[in-house]
C-alpha positions as CSV (number, residue, x, y, z in Angstrom):
1,X,13.1,-59.6,-59.4
2,X,14.4,-59.0,-63.0
3,X,18.5,-57.6,-62.6
4,X,20.5,-56.0,-65.4
5,X,24.3,-55.5,-65.5
6,X,26.0,-53.3,-66.9
7,X,29.6,-51.7,-66.4
8,X,32.6,-49.7,-68.3
9,X,35.4,-52.0,-68.2
10,X,32.9,-54.0,-71.0
11,X,31.6,-57.0,-71.5
12,X,35.5,-59.0,-71.0
13,X,36.3,-57.7,-66.9
14,X,35.9,-60.5,-64.6
15,X,34.5,-57.8,-62.0
16,X,31.2,-58.5,-64.0
17,X,31.2,-61.8,-63.9
18,X,31.7,-61.9,-60.7
19,X,28.9,-59.4,-60.2
20,X,26.4,-61.5,-62.3
21,X,27.4,-64.7,-60.0
22,X,26.3,-63.0,-56.8
23,X,23.3,-61.1,-58.2
24,X,21.8,-65.1,-59.4
25,X,21.2,-65.2,-55.6
26,X,18.4,-62.6,-55.5
27,X,16.6,-63.4,-59.4
28,X,16.9,-63.6,-62.5
29,X,20.2,-62.1,-64.1
30,X,20.9,-60.4,-67.8
31,X,24.0,-58.6,-68.9
32,X,24.0,-56.1,-71.5
33,X,27.4,-54.1,-71.1
34,X,29.7,-52.4,-73.9
35,X,31.6,-54.6,-76.5
36,X,35.1,-52.6,-75.4
37,X,36.5,-50.4,-72.5
38,X,34.2,-47.1,-72.2
39,X,36.5,-46.3,-68.9
40,X,35.6,-42.4,-67.6
41,X,32.6,-42.0,-70.7
42,X,30.3,-40.2,-67.8
43,X,27.2,-40.1,-68.8
44,X,27.6,-39.8,-72.9
45,X,24.7,-41.4,-75.0
46,X,25.3,-42.2,-78.3
47,X,23.2,-39.9,-81.1
48,X,25.2,-40.1,-84.2
49,X,24.6,-43.5,-84.9
50,X,22.8,-46.9,-84.6
51,X,23.1,-48.8,-81.9
52,X,23.4,-52.7,-82.2
53,X,24.2,-55.8,-79.4
54,X,25.1,-59.3,-80.0
55,X,25.0,-62.4,-78.0
56,X,27.9,-62.8,-75.7
57,X,31.1,-65.8,-76.2
58,X,32.0,-65.0,-73.1
59,X,30.4,-67.8,-70.5
60,X,27.7,-66.4,-67.8
61,X,27.5,-69.8,-66.3
62,X,23.7,-69.8,-67.7
63,X,23.2,-66.0,-68.0
64,X,21.9,-64.8,-71.1
65,X,24.8,-61.9,-72.2
66,X,25.3,-59.2,-75.0
67,X,27.5,-57.0,-76.1
68,X,26.4,-53.8,-77.5
69,X,28.4,-50.8,-79.9
70,X,27.7,-48.1,-77.2
71,X,28.3,-46.4,-73.5
72,X,27.6,-47.7,-70.1
73,X,24.1,-45.3,-70.7
74,X,23.2,-46.8,-73.6
75,X,23.2,-50.3,-72.4
76,X,21.1,-49.4,-69.6
77,X,18.8,-47.8,-72.4
78,X,18.9,-50.5,-74.8
79,X,19.0,-53.6,-71.7
80,X,15.7,-52.3,-70.3
81,X,13.9,-51.9,-73.6
82,X,14.2,-55.4,-75.0
83,X,13.9,-56.6,-71.3
84,X,10.5,-55.9,-70.0
85,X,10.0,-55.2,-66.4
86,X,13.4,-55.1,-65.3
87,X,13.5,-54.4,-61.3
88,X,17.4,-52.8,-60.7
89,X,19.9,-52.5,-62.8
90,X,23.6,-52.8,-61.4
91,X,27.0,-52.0,-62.7
92,X,30.3,-52.7,-62.0
93,X,32.1,-54.5,-60.4
94,X,34.4,-51.6,-61.4
95,X,38.1,-52.2,-62.0
96,X,39.1,-49.2,-59.9
97,X,37.3,-46.8,-57.3
98,X,35.0,-44.0,-57.8
99,X,34.6,-41.9,-55.0
100,X,34.7,-38.4,-54.4
101,X,34.8,-36.0,-57.3
102,X,35.6,-39.2,-59.7
103,X,31.8,-39.8,-59.7
104,X,31.4,-37.4,-62.3
105,X,32.9,-38.8,-64.9
106,X,32.4,-41.9,-64.1
107,X,30.5,-44.7,-66.7
108,X,29.9,-47.3,-64.1
109,X,27.8,-44.7,-61.9
110,X,26.9,-43.2,-65.1
111,X,25.2,-46.6,-65.9
112,X,23.2,-46.6,-62.3
113,X,22.2,-43.0,-62.8
114,X,20.9,-43.6,-66.2
115,X,18.7,-46.8,-64.4
116,X,17.0,-43.9,-62.5
117,X,16.2,-41.4,-64.9
118,X,14.1,-44.5,-66.5
119,X,12.8,-45.2,-63.0
120,X,14.5,-48.4,-62.0
121,X,16.9,-48.5,-59.2
122,X,20.7,-48.9,-59.5
123,X,23.6,-49.7,-58.1
124,X,27.1,-49.2,-58.8
125,X,29.9,-51.2,-58.1
126,X,33.7,-50.6,-57.7
127,X,37.1,-51.5,-56.2
128,X,40.7,-50.4,-55.8
129,X,43.2,-51.9,-58.5
130,X,46.7,-52.7,-57.1
131,X,49.6,-54.3,-59.2
132,X,47.4,-57.7,-59.3
133,X,43.7,-57.8,-60.3
134,X,40.9,-57.9,-57.5
135,X,40.7,-61.1,-56.0
136,X,36.5,-60.8,-56.5
137,X,36.0,-64.0,-54.5
138,X,36.9,-62.7,-51.8
139,X,34.5,-59.4,-52.4
140,X,32.0,-62.0,-52.9
141,X,30.2,-62.0,-49.4
142,X,30.5,-58.5,-49.1
143,X,28.6,-57.9,-52.6
144,X,26.4,-59.9,-51.3
145,X,25.6,-58.3,-48.1
146,X,25.4,-54.8,-49.9
147,X,22.8,-56.2,-51.9
148,X,20.8,-57.6,-49.4
149,X,20.8,-54.0,-47.7
150,X,19.9,-52.1,-50.9
151,X,17.7,-54.9,-52.6
152,X,15.6,-55.0,-49.2
153,X,12.8,-52.5,-50.3
154,X,11.5,-51.5,-54.4
155,X,11.7,-47.5,-53.2
156,X,13.9,-45.9,-56.1
157,X,16.9,-44.8,-55.4
158,X,20.7,-44.2,-56.7
159,X,23.7,-46.1,-54.6
160,X,27.4,-45.9,-55.5
161,X,29.3,-48.8,-53.4
162,X,33.2,-48.7,-53.3
163,X,34.8,-51.9,-51.8
164,X,38.3,-51.4,-50.2
165,X,40.5,-55.0,-50.9
166,X,40.0,-56.2,-47.9
167,X,36.5,-55.4,-46.6
168,X,36.2,-55.2,-42.8
169,X,32.8,-53.8,-42.3
170,X,30.0,-51.7,-44.6
171,X,29.6,-47.6,-43.5
172,X,26.8,-45.3,-45.1
173,X,29.3,-42.0,-46.5
174,X,28.7,-39.2,-47.9
175,X,30.2,-37.7,-51.2
176,X,33.9,-36.4,-50.4
177,X,34.1,-33.0,-51.8
178,X,37.7,-32.2,-51.4
179,X,39.8,-30.8,-53.9
180,X,41.7,-33.0,-56.4
181,X,44.6,-31.9,-58.9
182,X,44.0,-32.5,-62.5
183,X,47.0,-32.1,-64.7
184,X,48.4,-33.4,-67.8
185,X,51.2,-35.6,-68.1
186,X,53.6,-35.6,-71.0
187,X,55.7,-38.5,-72.6
188,X,56.9,-40.1,-75.2
189,X,55.8,-43.1,-77.1
190,X,58.4,-45.8,-78.6
191,X,57.6,-43.6,-82.4
192,X,59.2,-41.4,-80.4
193,X,55.9,-39.3,-80.9
194,X,54.5,-36.9,-77.9
195,X,51.4,-37.6,-76.2
196,X,50.0,-36.9,-73.0
197,X,48.0,-38.5,-69.8
198,X,45.4,-36.9,-67.8
199,X,45.9,-37.6,-64.0
200,X,43.4,-37.0,-61.1
201,X,45.3,-37.2,-57.5
202,X,43.6,-35.8,-54.3
203,X,44.5,-32.1,-52.9
204,X,43.6,-33.0,-49.6
205,X,43.1,-35.8,-46.9
206,X,39.6,-37.2,-47.1
207,X,37.4,-36.0,-44.3
208,X,35.9,-39.5,-41.5
209,X,32.4,-40.1,-43.0
210,X,33.2,-39.8,-46.2
211,X,33.2,-42.6,-49.5
212,X,37.0,-41.9,-50.1
213,X,37.4,-42.4,-45.9
214,X,35.8,-45.3,-45.6
215,X,37.8,-47.2,-48.2
216,X,40.9,-45.7,-47.2
217,X,39.8,-47.4,-43.6
218,X,39.0,-50.8,-45.3
219,X,35.3,-50.2,-45.1
220,X,32.8,-50.9,-48.2
221,X,31.3,-47.2,-48.6
222,X,28.1,-47.0,-49.3
223,X,27.0,-43.5,-50.5
224,X,22.9,-42.9,-51.4
225,X,23.1,-40.3,-54.6
226,X,20.5,-38.1,-56.1
227,X,19.6,-36.5,-59.6
228,X,18.8,-33.3,-58.2
229,X,22.0,-31.1,-58.8
230,X,20.3,-28.0,-57.5
231,X,22.6,-25.8,-55.0
232,X,19.3,-25.2,-52.3
233,X,20.8,-22.7,-50.3
234,X,22.8,-20.8,-53.5
235,X,18.9,-20.4,-55.2
236,X,17.8,-19.8,-51.8
237,X,19.9,-16.7,-51.5
238,X,19.3,-15.4,-54.6
239,X,15.8,-15.9,-54.3
240,X,15.9,-13.6,-51.2
241,X,18.0,-11.3,-52.7
242,X,15.2,-10.1,-56.0
243,X,13.6,-7.3,-55.5
244,X,9.6,-8.3,-54.5
């Protein structure tokens, strides 16, 4: 099995190295990741300038690794072009959760979505960050268990996986779609200039069975997703209301 690994935190993130180490148990691994952090980039692609890649000086324990001057989606498009017959794309492990509505702007998930657009299975991994970096070594066994579940068949699929800091099990979940509060927080930098932070906070508690609920209760959340965003209920109602 050929496994392409990318992320949105950049080639130097400890999360991508941790994911690569586990992935070697399942097949041949190659890393193609952004040369700088691309968090919350969403599914942006680079169309106004050429892309290039360079071999990464980072040691990935015998794994070929390359850094790209582009977005996570760019890395998947370029990586699968250069490495023929890629079987699966893994993205992460992102330092920060990608739960609920945050999926919309996640660069980590966008990389997995790009894989599915190209006809390749895509799996995104994320974990919360506290005062210290996540303990990726302690999460490794659950990353491995998750991959055992999701790689057991070759069907084209898209999954969003979130690992709590101290997992006690795995849950299949749906996306939480409760409302979020997106607001701008102003501040002053050391030079006395105004700057602004964009912050998002859930407005409502997570409902049981969702990704947010699972992670809050120390379960690994696996959410199967699809690319078709059609609101079938609204479409059906609209079609029925049209004159014959």
